[in-house]
N, CA, C and O atoms as a GROMACS GRO file, in nm:
protein
  380
    1MET      N    1   3.675  -2.270  -6.779
    1MET     CA    2   3.536  -2.292  -6.810
    1MET      C    3   3.521  -2.327  -6.959
    1MET      O    4   3.587  -2.267  -7.044
    2THR      N    5   3.437  -2.423  -6.990
    2THR     CA    6   3.416  -2.464  -7.129
    2THR      C    7   3.273  -2.433  -7.170
    2THR      O    8   3.179  -2.463  -7.096
    3GLU      N    9   3.256  -2.376  -7.282
    3GLU     CA   10   3.119  -2.355  -7.336
    3GLU      C   11   3.111  -2.429  -7.469
    3GLU      O   12   3.204  -2.431  -7.550
    4ASN      N   13   2.997  -2.489  -7.488
    4ASN     CA   14   2.974  -2.561  -7.615
    4ASN      C   15   2.826  -2.548  -7.646
    4ASN      O   16   2.744  -2.609  -7.577
    5LYS      N   17   2.788  -2.469  -7.748
    5LYS     CA   18   2.650  -2.441  -7.778
    5LYS      C   19   2.577  -2.561  -7.839
    5LYS      O   20   2.454  -2.566  -7.835
    6LYS      N   21   2.649  -2.656  -7.896
    6LYS     CA   22   2.587  -2.775  -7.956
    6LYS      C   23   2.603  -2.897  -7.871
    6LYS      O   24   2.594  -3.009  -7.922
    7PHE      N   25   2.625  -2.880  -7.743
    7PHE     CA   26   2.646  -2.990  -7.653
    7PHE      C   27   2.521  -3.075  -7.637
    7PHE      O   28   2.410  -3.023  -7.631
    8HIS      N   29   2.540  -3.209  -7.629
    8HIS     CA   30   2.427  -3.299  -7.600
    8HIS      C   31   2.483  -3.413  -7.514
    8HIS      O   32   2.583  -3.475  -7.551
    9TRP      N   33   2.419  -3.440  -7.399
    9TRP     CA   34   2.465  -3.544  -7.310
    9TRP      C   35   2.478  -3.678  -7.381
    9TRP      O   36   2.577  -3.750  -7.365
   10GLY      N   37   2.378  -3.711  -7.459
   10GLY     CA   38   2.375  -3.843  -7.529
   10GLY      C   39   2.495  -3.865  -7.617
   10GLY      O   40   2.550  -3.974  -7.619
   11GLN      N   41   2.536  -3.764  -7.689
   11GLN     CA   42   2.649  -3.771  -7.777
   11GLN      C   43   2.776  -3.802  -7.697
   11GLN      O   44   2.857  -3.885  -7.738
   12LEU      N   45   2.792  -3.735  -7.584
   12LEU     CA   46   2.909  -3.760  -7.498
   12LEU      C   47   2.903  -3.897  -7.436
   12LEU      O   48   3.005  -3.965  -7.428
   13ILE      N   49   2.788  -3.940  -7.392
   13ILE     CA   50   2.772  -4.077  -7.337
   13ILE      C   51   2.811  -4.181  -7.438
   13ILE      O   52   2.886  -4.274  -7.406
   14LYS      N   53   2.761  -4.167  -7.560
   14LYS     CA   54   2.790  -4.264  -7.664
   14LYS      C   55   2.941  -4.264  -7.694
   14LYS      O   56   3.001  -4.371  -7.707
   15GLU      N   57   3.000  -4.151  -7.704
   15GLU     CA   58   3.144  -4.138  -7.734
   15GLU      C   59   3.229  -4.213  -7.630
   15GLU      O   60   3.317  -4.292  -7.664
   16ILE      N   61   3.200  -4.185  -7.504
   16ILE     CA   62   3.278  -4.246  -7.395
   16ILE      C   63   3.248  -4.397  -7.388
   16ILE      O   64   3.339  -4.479  -7.372
   17ARG      N   65   3.121  -4.433  -7.401
   17ARG     CA   66   3.084  -4.578  -7.396
   17ARG      C   67   3.160  -4.656  -7.502
   17ARG      O   68   3.214  -4.763  -7.475
   18GLU      N   69   3.162  -4.603  -7.623
   18GLU     CA   70   3.232  -4.670  -7.732
   18GLU      C   71   3.384  -4.671  -7.711
   18GLU      O   72   3.449  -4.771  -7.744
   19GLU      N   73   3.441  -4.564  -7.658
   19GLU     CA   74   3.583  -4.562  -7.624
   19GLU      C   75   3.619  -4.673  -7.527
   19GLU      O   76   3.727  -4.733  -7.536
   20LYS      N   77   3.526  -4.701  -7.431
   20LYS     CA   78   3.549  -4.803  -7.331
   20LYS      C   79   3.514  -4.942  -7.380
   20LYS      O   80   3.532  -5.039  -7.308
   21GLY      N   81   3.465  -4.953  -7.502
   21GLY     CA   82   3.433  -5.083  -7.560
   21GLY      C   83   3.309  -5.150  -7.503
   21GLY      O   84   3.298  -5.272  -7.502
   22LEU      N   85   3.216  -5.067  -7.454
   22LEU     CA   86   3.090  -5.119  -7.394
   22LEU      C   87   2.976  -5.103  -7.491
   22LEU      O   88   2.968  -5.003  -7.563
   23ASN      N   89   2.885  -5.202  -7.494
   23ASN     CA   90   2.759  -5.180  -7.565
   23ASN      C   91   2.656  -5.128  -7.461
   23ASN      O   92   2.684  -5.121  -7.342
   24LYS      N   93   2.542  -5.093  -7.509
   24LYS     CA   94   2.437  -5.033  -7.423
   24LYS      C   95   2.394  -5.130  -7.313
   24LYS      O   96   2.372  -5.089  -7.199
   25LYS      N   97   2.383  -5.257  -7.348
   25LYS     CA   98   2.341  -5.358  -7.251
   25LYS      C   99   2.442  -5.370  -7.137
   25LYS      O  100   2.404  -5.378  -7.020
   26GLU      N  101   2.568  -5.372  -7.171
   26GLU     CA  102   2.677  -5.385  -7.070
   26GLU      C  103   2.673  -5.262  -6.978
   26GLU      O  104   2.679  -5.276  -6.856
   27LEU      N  105   2.663  -5.141  -7.037
   27LEU     CA  106   2.654  -5.022  -6.956
   27LEU      C  107   2.532  -5.024  -6.866
   27LEU      O  108   2.538  -4.983  -6.750
   28SER      N  109   2.423  -5.070  -6.920
   28SER     CA  110   2.297  -5.082  -6.844
   28SER      C  111   2.316  -5.164  -6.717
   28SER      O  112   2.269  -5.127  -6.610
   29LYS      N  113   2.384  -5.274  -6.731
   29LYS     CA  114   2.409  -5.364  -6.614
   29LYS      C  115   2.494  -5.294  -6.508
   29LYS      O  116   2.474  -5.313  -6.388
   30ILE      N  117   2.589  -5.214  -6.554
   30ILE     CA  118   2.677  -5.148  -6.459
   30ILE      C  119   2.608  -5.034  -6.388
   30ILE      O  120   2.628  -5.018  -6.268
   31CYS      N  121   2.526  -4.955  -6.458
   31CYS     CA  122   2.469  -4.834  -6.396
   31CYS      C  123   2.327  -4.852  -6.350
   31CYS      O  124   2.279  -4.767  -6.275
   32GLY      N  125   2.256  -4.957  -6.389
   32GLY     CA  126   2.119  -4.979  -6.344
   32GLY      C  127   2.016  -4.897  -6.418
   32GLY      O  128   1.902  -4.883  -6.372
   33VAL      N  129   2.055  -4.842  -6.535
   33VAL     CA  130   1.963  -4.766  -6.621
   33VAL      C  131   1.932  -4.857  -6.739
   33VAL      O  132   2.025  -4.912  -6.799
   34PRO      N  133   1.806  -4.874  -6.773
   34PRO     CA  134   1.771  -4.966  -6.886
   34PRO      C  135   1.846  -4.929  -7.016
   34PRO      O  136   1.867  -4.812  -7.048
   35ALA      N  137   1.887  -5.035  -7.089
   35ALA     CA  138   1.958  -5.014  -7.213
   35ALA      C  139   1.875  -4.929  -7.313
   35ALA      O  140   1.929  -4.849  -7.389
   36THR      N  141   1.744  -4.952  -7.310
   36THR     CA  142   1.657  -4.874  -7.399
   36THR      C  143   1.665  -4.724  -7.367
   36THR      O  144   1.664  -4.641  -7.458
   37THR      N  145   1.672  -4.691  -7.238
   37THR     CA  146   1.680  -4.553  -7.194
   37THR      C  147   1.812  -4.496  -7.239
   37THR      O  148   1.816  -4.384  -7.289
   38ILE      N  149   1.920  -4.570  -7.223
   38ILE     CA  150   2.053  -4.524  -7.268
   38ILE      C  151   2.052  -4.494  -7.417
   38ILE      O  152   2.104  -4.392  -7.460
   39GLY      N  153   1.992  -4.584  -7.496
   39GLY     CA  154   1.981  -4.568  -7.641
   39GLY      C  155   1.902  -4.442  -7.674
   39GLY      O  156   1.942  -4.366  -7.762
   40GLU      N  157   1.789  -4.420  -7.606
   40GLU     CA  158   1.707  -4.308  -7.635
   40GLU      C  159   1.781  -4.177  -7.602
   40GLU      O  160   1.768  -4.078  -7.674
   41ILE      N  161   1.857  -4.178  -7.492
   41ILE     CA  162   1.934  -4.059  -7.455
   41ILE      C  163   2.038  -4.032  -7.561
   41ILE      O  164   2.052  -3.919  -7.608
   42GLU      N  165   2.111  -4.136  -7.600
   42GLU     CA  166   2.219  -4.120  -7.700
   42GLU      C  167   2.161  -4.070  -7.833
   42GLU      O  168   2.226  -3.990  -7.901
   43ASN      N  169   2.043  -4.115  -7.872
   43ASN     CA  170   1.982  -4.078  -7.998
   43ASN      C  171   1.897  -3.951  -7.991
   43ASN      O  172   1.824  -3.918  -8.084
   44LYS      N  173   1.907  -3.881  -7.881
   44LYS     CA  174   1.834  -3.753  -7.860
   44LYS      C  175   1.684  -3.772  -7.864
   44LYS      O  176   1.610  -3.679  -7.896
   45ASN      N  177   1.636  -3.894  -7.833
   45ASN     CA  178   1.490  -3.923  -7.833
   45ASN      C  179   1.433  -3.916  -7.697
   45ASN      O  180   1.314  -3.941  -7.679
   46ARG      N  181   1.513  -3.884  -7.599
   46ARG     CA  182   1.464  -3.882  -7.460
   46ARG      C  183   1.533  -3.776  -7.377
   46ARG      O  184   1.656  -3.766  -7.377
   47ARG      N  185   1.455  -3.700  -7.309
   47ARG     CA  186   1.512  -3.605  -7.212
   47ARG      C  187   1.511  -3.676  -7.077
   47ARG      O  188   1.422  -3.755  -7.047
   48THR      N  189   1.611  -3.645  -6.996
   48THR     CA  190   1.619  -3.713  -6.868
   48THR      C  191   1.671  -3.617  -6.761
   48THR      O  192   1.706  -3.502  -6.791
   49ASN      N  193   1.677  -3.664  -6.637
   49ASN     CA  194   1.725  -3.573  -6.533
   49ASN      C  195   1.868  -3.597  -6.503
   49ASN      O  196   1.924  -3.699  -6.543
   50ILE      N  197   1.928  -3.506  -6.433
   50ILE     CA  198   2.073  -3.506  -6.404
   50ILE      C  199   2.113  -3.631  -6.322
   50ILE      O  200   2.226  -3.678  -6.331
   51HIS      N  201   2.018  -3.683  -6.242
   51HIS     CA  202   2.050  -3.802  -6.162
   51HIS      C  203   2.080  -3.927  -6.246
   51HIS      O  204   2.170  -4.005  -6.215
   52ILE      N  205   2.001  -3.942  -6.353
   52ILE     CA  206   2.024  -4.052  -6.448
   52ILE      C  207   2.154  -4.032  -6.521
   52ILE      O  208   2.232  -4.126  -6.536
   53ILE      N  209   2.179  -3.913  -6.565
   53ILE     CA  210   2.303  -3.876  -6.636
   53ILE      C  211   2.421  -3.906  -6.544
   53ILE      O  212   2.520  -3.966  -6.588
   54ASP      N  213   2.411  -3.866  -6.418
   54ASP     CA  214   2.519  -3.889  -6.322
   54ASP      C  215   2.547  -4.039  -6.302
   54ASP      O  216   2.663  -4.081  -6.298
   55LYS      N  217   2.439  -4.121  -6.290
   55LYS     CA  218   2.456  -4.266  -6.278
   55LYS      C  219   2.534  -4.324  -6.394
   55LYS      O  220   2.624  -4.406  -6.376
   56ILE      N  221   2.497  -4.279  -6.515
   56ILE     CA  222   2.563  -4.330  -6.635
   56ILE      C  223   2.711  -4.293  -6.639
   56ILE      O  224   2.797  -4.376  -6.668
   57PHE      N  225   2.740  -4.164  -6.608
   57PHE     CA  226   2.879  -4.121  -6.612
   57PHE      C  227   2.963  -4.188  -6.502
   57PHE      O  228   3.079  -4.221  -6.526
   58ILE      N  229   2.909  -4.208  -6.386
   58ILE     CA  230   2.984  -4.278  -6.281
   58ILE      C  231   3.015  -4.420  -6.329
   58ILE      O  232   3.126  -4.469  -6.308
   59ALA      N  233   2.920  -4.485  -6.392
   59ALA     CA  234   2.947  -4.622  -6.445
   59ALA      C  235   3.056  -4.618  -6.554
   59ALA      O  236   3.129  -4.715  -6.571
   60LEU      N  237   3.066  -4.509  -6.625
   60LEU     CA  238   3.169  -4.494  -6.728
   60LEU      C  239   3.302  -4.451  -6.671
   60LEU      O  240   3.401  -4.440  -6.744
   61GLY      N  241   3.305  -4.424  -6.537
   61GLY     CA  242   3.429  -4.389  -6.473
   61GLY      C  243   3.455  -4.241  -6.463
   61GLY      O  244   3.569  -4.200  -6.440
   62TYR      N  245   3.352  -4.158  -6.481
   62TYR     CA  246   3.366  -4.016  -6.470
   62TYR      C  247   3.276  -3.958  -6.363
   62TYR      O  248   3.172  -4.016  -6.331
   63GLU      N  249   3.315  -3.844  -6.306
   63GLU     CA  250   3.232  -3.770  -6.213
   63GLU      C  251   3.191  -3.642  -6.281
   63GLU      O  252   3.269  -3.581  -6.353
   64LEU      N  253   3.066  -3.601  -6.258
   64LEU     CA  254   3.023  -3.473  -6.314
   64LEU      C  255   3.087  -3.359  -6.237
   64LEU      O  256   3.096  -3.363  -6.114
   65ASP      N  257   3.132  -3.257  -6.307
   65ASP     CA  258   3.169  -3.135  -6.241
   65ASP      C  259   3.041  -3.064  -6.201
   65ASP      O  260   2.932  -3.103  -6.243
   66ALA      N  261   3.054  -2.962  -6.122
   66ALA     CA  262   2.936  -2.880  -6.097
   66ALA      C  263   2.896  -2.820  -6.230
   66ALA      O  264   2.982  -2.769  -6.303
   67VAL      N  265   2.771  -2.823  -6.261
   67VAL     CA  266   2.723  -2.782  -6.392
   67VAL      C  267   2.622  -2.673  -6.381
   67VAL      O  268   2.535  -2.678  -6.294
   68THR      N  269   2.631  -2.576  -6.468
   68THR     CA  270   2.528  -2.475  -6.481
   68THR      C  271   2.473  -2.486  -6.622
   68THR      O  272   2.546  -2.469  -6.719
   69LEU      N  273   2.345  -2.514  -6.633
   69LEU     CA  274   2.285  -2.530  -6.766
   69LEU      C  275   2.213  -2.401  -6.806
   69LEU      O  276   2.144  -2.339  -6.725
   70HIS      N  277   2.230  -2.363  -6.931
   70HIS     CA  278   2.157  -2.253  -6.986
   70HIS      C  279   2.094  -2.304  -7.116
   70HIS      O  280   2.148  -2.395  -7.179
   71PRO      N  281   1.982  -2.248  -7.156
   71PRO     CA  282   1.915  -2.301  -7.276
   71PRO      C  283   2.005  -2.300  -7.396
   71PRO      O  284   1.995  -2.389  -7.481
   72GLU      N  285   2.094  -2.201  -7.408
   72GLU     CA  286   2.177  -2.192  -7.527
   72GLU      C  287   2.316  -2.252  -7.512
   72GLU      O  288   2.388  -2.264  -7.611
   73SER      N  289   2.356  -2.290  -7.392
   73SER     CA  290   2.487  -2.345  -7.373
   73SER      C  291   2.498  -2.423  -7.244
   73SER      O  292   2.406  -2.424  -7.162
   74ILE      N  293   2.612  -2.488  -7.226
   74ILE     CA  294   2.639  -2.558  -7.103
   74ILE      C  295   2.776  -2.511  -7.055
   74ILE      O  296   2.868  -2.493  -7.136
   75ARG      N  297   2.790  -2.492  -6.928
   75ARG     CA  298   2.916  -2.447  -6.872
   75ARG      C  299   2.958  -2.540  -6.761
   75ARG      O  300   2.876  -2.578  -6.677
   76PHE      N  301   3.086  -2.578  -6.760
   76PHE     CA  302   3.137  -2.668  -6.657
   76PHE      C  303   3.228  -2.587  -6.563
   76PHE      O  304   3.310  -2.507  -6.609
   77PHE      N  305   3.214  -2.609  -6.437
   77PHE     CA  306   3.297  -2.547  -6.337
   77PHE      C  307   3.351  -2.657  -6.248
   77PHE      O  308   3.276  -2.745  -6.206
   78SER      N  309   3.481  -2.655  -6.216
   78SER     CA  310   3.537  -2.752  -6.125
   78SER      C  311   3.481  -2.728  -5.987
   78SER      O  312   3.486  -2.615  -5.939
   79ALA      N  313   3.429  -2.829  -5.921
   79ALA     CA  314   3.363  -2.816  -5.792
   79ALA      C  315   3.452  -2.860  -5.675
   79ALA      O  316   3.442  -2.807  -5.564
   80LYS      N  317   3.539  -2.956  -5.702
   80LYS     CA  318   3.620  -3.014  -5.592
   80LYS      C  319   3.732  -3.096  -5.654
   80LYS      O  320   3.740  -3.110  -5.776
   81GLU      N  321   3.819  -3.150  -5.569
   81GLU     CA  322   3.922  -3.240  -5.618
   81GLU      C  323   3.847  -3.366  -5.667
   81GLU      O  324   3.763  -3.421  -5.596
   82MET      N  325   3.879  -3.408  -5.786
   82MET     CA  326   3.811  -3.524  -5.843
   82MET      C  327   3.902  -3.647  -5.830
   82MET      O  328   4.021  -3.642  -5.862
   83GLN      N  329   3.843  -3.758  -5.781
   83GLN     CA  330   3.917  -3.884  -5.779
   83GLN      C  331   3.908  -3.956  -5.913
   83GLN      O  332   4.000  -4.029  -5.951
   84ALA      N  333   3.799  -3.934  -5.982
   84ALA     CA  334   3.783  -3.988  -6.115
   84ALA      C  335   3.805  -3.873  -6.216
   84ALA      O  336   3.793  -3.756  -6.178
   85PRO      N  337   3.836  -3.902  -6.341
   85PRO     CA  338   3.851  -3.794  -6.437
   85PRO      C  339   3.724  -3.713  -6.447
   85PRO      O  340   3.614  -3.768  -6.432
   86SER      N  341   3.737  -3.585  -6.471
   86SER     CA  342   3.619  -3.503  -6.488
   86SER      C  343   3.578  -3.501  -6.634
   86SER      O  344   3.662  -3.518  -6.723
   87LEU      N  345   3.449  -3.479  -6.661
   87LEU     CA  346   3.402  -3.468  -6.800
   87LEU      C  347   3.461  -3.348  -6.867
   87LEU      O  348   3.489  -3.350  -6.987
   88ARG      N  349   3.482  -3.241  -6.792
   88ARG     CA  350   3.545  -3.121  -6.850
   88ARG      C  351   3.678  -3.157  -6.910
   88ARG      O  352   3.707  -3.118  -7.023
   89GLU      N  353   3.760  -3.231  -6.838
   89GLU     CA  354   3.891  -3.274  -6.888
   89GLU      C  355   3.880  -3.357  -7.014
   89GLU      O  356   3.956  -3.338  -7.108
   90HIS      N  357   3.783  -3.450  -7.016
   90HIS     CA  358   3.758  -3.536  -7.134
   90HIS      C  359   3.725  -3.448  -7.253
   90HIS      O  360   3.781  -3.468  -7.361
   91MET      N  361   3.634  -3.352  -7.235
   91MET     CA  362   3.590  -3.270  -7.345
   91MET      C  363   3.704  -3.180  -7.395
   91MET      O  364   3.715  -3.157  -7.515
   92GLU      N  365   3.787  -3.130  -7.306
   92GLU     CA  366   3.904  -3.050  -7.344
   92GLU      C  367   3.995  -3.126  -7.436
   92GLU      O  368   4.046  -3.072  -7.533
   93LYS      N  369   4.018  -3.258  -7.404
   93LYS     CA  370   4.108  -3.341  -7.483
   93LYS      C  371   4.051  -3.370  -7.623
   93LYS      O  372   4.126  -3.392  -7.718
   94HIS      N  373   3.920  -3.370  -7.635
   94HIS     CA  374   3.855  -3.414  -7.760
   94HIS      C  375   3.795  -3.300  -7.842
   94HIS      O  376   3.703  -3.320  -7.921
   95LYS      N  377   3.850  -3.179  -7.821
   95LYS     CA  378   3.801  -3.065  -7.900
   95LYS      C  379   3.843  -3.077  -8.044
   95LYS      O  380   3.811  -2.990  -8.126
   0.00000   0.00000   0.00000
């Protein structure tokens, strides 16, 4: 289990998007989420629901683990065998 009190979805999305060499417009075309929305999420200017986050991460080649959110932290739990890399594994590598 990983805990990170300063976790933000947008920061992780931006990090992975840039690692994959995608700009916001390219990611938008892949996931069907407007580029402006992706930018707002990355810049912490927009709150969104887990379904939008999931669409973005799937487009980036990741599957969400089962997630339990707490106001002060986020915890990841492995839910099943993953065919795509899990975000938990990505975060573990980039500590």
